[in-house]
Residue frames as a rotation matrix with the C-alpha (Angstrom) as fourth column:
MET 1
0.014 1.000 -0.020 108.68
-0.002 0.020 1.000 94.88
1.000 -0.014 0.002 76.35
TYR 2
0.853 0.298 -0.428 109.58
0.372 0.228 0.900 93.90
0.366 -0.927 0.084 79.90
GLU 3
-0.009 -0.995 0.099 113.00
0.567 -0.087 -0.819 95.56
0.823 0.049 0.565 80.03
LYS 4
-0.229 -0.051 0.972 112.04
-0.497 -0.852 -0.161 98.31
0.837 -0.520 0.170 82.49
GLU 5
0.738 0.587 0.333 110.31
-0.598 0.341 0.726 95.90
0.312 -0.735 0.602 84.83
ILE 6
0.726 -0.547 -0.418 113.24
0.520 0.833 -0.188 93.48
0.451 -0.081 0.889 84.70
LYS 7
-0.236 -0.860 0.452 115.73
0.269 -0.505 -0.820 96.28
0.934 -0.072 0.351 85.43
LEU 8
0.070 0.340 0.938 113.70
-0.762 -0.589 0.270 97.47
0.644 -0.733 0.218 88.42
LYS 9
0.947 0.322 -0.009 113.44
-0.253 0.759 0.601 93.97
0.200 -0.566 0.799 89.87
ILE 10
0.443 -0.855 -0.270 117.15
0.627 0.511 -0.588 93.26
0.641 0.092 0.762 89.38
ARG 11
-0.234 -0.527 0.817 118.09
-0.191 -0.799 -0.570 96.47
0.953 -0.289 0.086 91.19
GLU 12
0.491 0.524 0.696 116.17
-0.782 -0.087 0.618 95.23
0.384 -0.847 0.366 94.23
LEU 13
0.906 -0.133 -0.402 118.23
0.195 0.974 0.116 92.03
0.376 -0.183 0.908 94.41
PRO 14
0.625 -0.779 0.056 121.42
-0.327 -0.196 0.925 91.63
-0.709 -0.596 -0.377 96.43
GLU 15
0.061 -0.717 -0.695 124.62
-0.971 -0.203 0.125 91.21
-0.230 0.667 -0.708 94.43
ASP 16
-0.773 -0.413 0.482 124.82
-0.350 0.911 0.218 87.41
-0.529 -0.001 -0.848 94.78
LEU 17
0.002 0.854 0.520 121.30
0.393 0.477 -0.786 86.97
-0.920 0.206 -0.335 93.44
ARG 18
0.559 0.099 -0.823 122.04
-0.604 -0.631 -0.487 89.29
-0.567 0.770 -0.293 90.54
ARG 19
-0.521 -0.821 -0.232 124.79
-0.805 0.384 0.452 86.86
-0.282 0.422 -0.862 89.57
GLU 20
-0.603 0.381 0.701 122.26
0.216 0.924 -0.316 84.01
-0.768 -0.039 -0.639 89.64
VAL 21
0.525 0.811 -0.257 119.94
0.012 -0.309 -0.951 85.96
-0.851 0.496 -0.172 87.37
LEU 22
0.209 -0.547 -0.811 122.78
-0.925 -0.380 0.018 86.56
-0.318 0.746 -0.585 84.94
ASP 23
-0.793 -0.502 0.346 123.68
-0.414 0.859 0.300 82.85
-0.448 0.095 -0.889 85.01
TYR 24
-0.171 0.827 0.535 120.07
0.358 0.558 -0.748 81.92
-0.918 0.064 -0.392 84.29
ILE 25
0.632 0.358 -0.687 119.86
-0.418 -0.590 -0.691 84.35
-0.653 0.724 -0.223 81.38
GLU 26
-0.277 -0.822 -0.498 123.04
-0.936 0.112 0.335 82.87
-0.220 0.558 -0.800 79.92
PHE 27
-0.727 0.094 0.680 121.58
0.004 0.991 -0.132 79.37
-0.686 -0.093 -0.721 80.36
LEU 28
0.324 0.941 0.095 118.40
0.214 0.025 -0.977 80.37
-0.922 0.336 -0.193 78.50
LEU 29
0.445 -0.225 -0.867 120.39
-0.783 -0.568 -0.254 81.96
-0.435 0.792 -0.428 75.68
ARG 30
-0.678 -0.735 -0.029 122.50
-0.680 0.612 0.404 78.82
-0.279 0.293 -0.914 75.24
LYS 31
-0.491 0.561 0.667 119.44
0.195 0.816 -0.544 76.60
-0.849 -0.137 -0.510 75.37
TYR 32
0.580 0.799 -0.158 117.56
0.060 -0.235 -0.970 78.47
-0.812 0.553 -0.184 72.68
LYS 33
0.292 -0.547 -0.785 120.58
-0.904 -0.425 -0.040 79.05
-0.311 0.721 -0.619 70.46
SER 34
-0.681 -0.667 0.303 121.66
-0.566 0.742 0.360 75.41
-0.464 0.074 -0.883 70.54
GLY 35
-0.364 0.626 -0.689 118.32
-0.713 0.289 0.639 74.20
0.599 0.724 0.342 69.18
GLU 36
-0.999 -0.046 -0.024 117.65
-0.018 0.737 -0.675 72.16
0.049 -0.674 -0.737 72.30
ILE 37
-0.386 0.922 -0.023 114.06
-0.496 -0.229 -0.837 73.35
-0.777 -0.312 0.546 72.32
GLU 38
0.064 0.376 -0.925 113.58
-0.992 0.124 -0.018 72.09
0.108 0.918 0.381 68.79
ALA 39
-0.631 -0.413 -0.657 114.95
-0.403 0.898 -0.177 68.67
0.663 0.153 -0.732 69.72
ARG 40
-0.961 0.237 0.145 112.55
-0.047 0.378 -0.925 68.32
-0.274 -0.895 -0.352 72.65
LYS 41
-0.319 0.892 -0.320 109.41
-0.945 -0.274 0.179 68.45
0.072 0.359 0.930 70.52
PHE 42
0.045 0.452 0.891 107.05
-0.511 0.776 -0.368 65.56
-0.858 -0.439 0.267 71.03
LYS 43
-0.713 -0.322 -0.623 107.59
-0.700 0.384 0.602 62.66
0.045 0.865 -0.499 68.65
PHE 44
0.419 0.891 0.173 105.02
-0.863 0.450 -0.230 60.12
-0.283 -0.053 0.958 67.52
ASP 45
-0.416 -0.679 -0.605 107.54
-0.819 0.568 -0.074 57.30
0.394 0.465 -0.793 67.14
TRP 46
-0.816 0.196 0.543 105.31
-0.250 0.729 -0.638 55.11
-0.521 -0.656 -0.546 69.31
GLU 47
0.002 0.900 -0.436 102.45
-0.905 -0.184 -0.384 55.34
-0.426 0.396 0.814 66.79
GLY 48
0.418 0.282 -0.864 101.23
-0.713 0.691 -0.119 51.90
0.563 0.665 0.490 65.76
GLY 49
-0.591 -0.774 0.229 103.02
-0.730 0.391 -0.561 50.21
0.344 -0.498 -0.796 68.66
LEU 50
-0.576 0.458 0.677 99.88
-0.352 0.609 -0.711 48.31
-0.738 -0.647 -0.190 69.69
SER 51
-0.212 0.521 -0.827 98.63
-0.977 -0.112 0.180 47.52
0.002 0.846 0.533 66.20
GLU 52
-0.769 -0.142 -0.623 98.92
-0.260 0.960 0.102 43.76
0.584 0.241 -0.775 66.81
ILE 53
-0.809 0.516 -0.281 96.19
0.537 0.456 -0.709 43.92
-0.238 -0.725 -0.646 69.49
ARG 54
-0.875 0.453 -0.168 93.88
-0.483 -0.828 0.285 46.20
-0.010 0.331 0.944 67.52
GLU 55
-0.327 0.783 -0.528 91.31
-0.318 0.435 0.842 43.44
0.890 0.444 0.107 66.98
LYS 56
-0.411 0.117 -0.904 91.27
0.696 0.681 -0.228 42.35
0.589 -0.723 -0.361 70.66
PHE 57
-0.244 0.226 -0.943 90.68
0.834 -0.447 -0.323 45.69
-0.494 -0.866 -0.079 72.39
SER 58
0.546 0.420 0.725 88.97
0.691 -0.716 -0.105 48.97
0.475 0.558 -0.680 71.60
SER 59
-0.391 -0.703 0.594 90.61
0.224 -0.698 -0.680 52.29
0.893 -0.133 0.430 72.42
VAL 60
0.267 0.577 0.772 88.03
-0.681 -0.453 0.575 52.82
0.682 -0.679 0.272 75.20
GLU 61
0.943 0.049 -0.330 88.91
0.148 0.825 0.546 49.45
0.299 -0.564 0.770 76.77
LEU 62
0.066 -0.995 -0.080 92.60
0.782 0.101 -0.615 50.38
0.620 -0.022 0.785 76.68
GLN 63
-0.264 -0.088 0.960 91.84
-0.277 -0.947 -0.163 53.73
0.924 -0.309 0.226 78.33
HIS 64
0.720 0.591 0.364 89.99
-0.538 0.145 0.830 51.98
0.438 -0.794 0.422 81.14
LYS 65
0.741 -0.518 -0.428 92.86
0.585 0.810 0.033 49.53
0.330 -0.275 0.903 81.59
ALA 66
-0.243 -0.863 0.443 95.37
0.455 -0.505 -0.733 52.40
0.857 0.024 0.515 81.75
LEU 67
0.087 0.362 0.928 93.29
-0.629 -0.703 0.333 54.05
0.773 -0.612 0.167 84.47
GLU 68
0.954 0.241 -0.176 93.33
-0.051 0.714 0.698 50.81
0.294 -0.657 0.694 86.48
TRP 69
0.368 -0.904 -0.218 97.13
0.784 0.428 -0.450 50.69
0.500 -0.005 0.866 86.27
ARG 70
-0.143 -0.426 0.893 97.55
-0.065 -0.897 -0.438 54.22
0.988 -0.121 0.101 87.64
């Protein structure tokens, strides 16, 4: 899809930057092949972490408190 555009841009680069592009492509290939992207998905392991204070505070009150802390 972008092959022609990529080739044109790479030809414009000096040799040392072409090597950097190649290194980056290799990095991306390793990253996606190793499943690293899959492992970085967001987890909900924190869910229920504040259940003991559920009766004391509403979610809106907690949001306001979080804004104060920022």
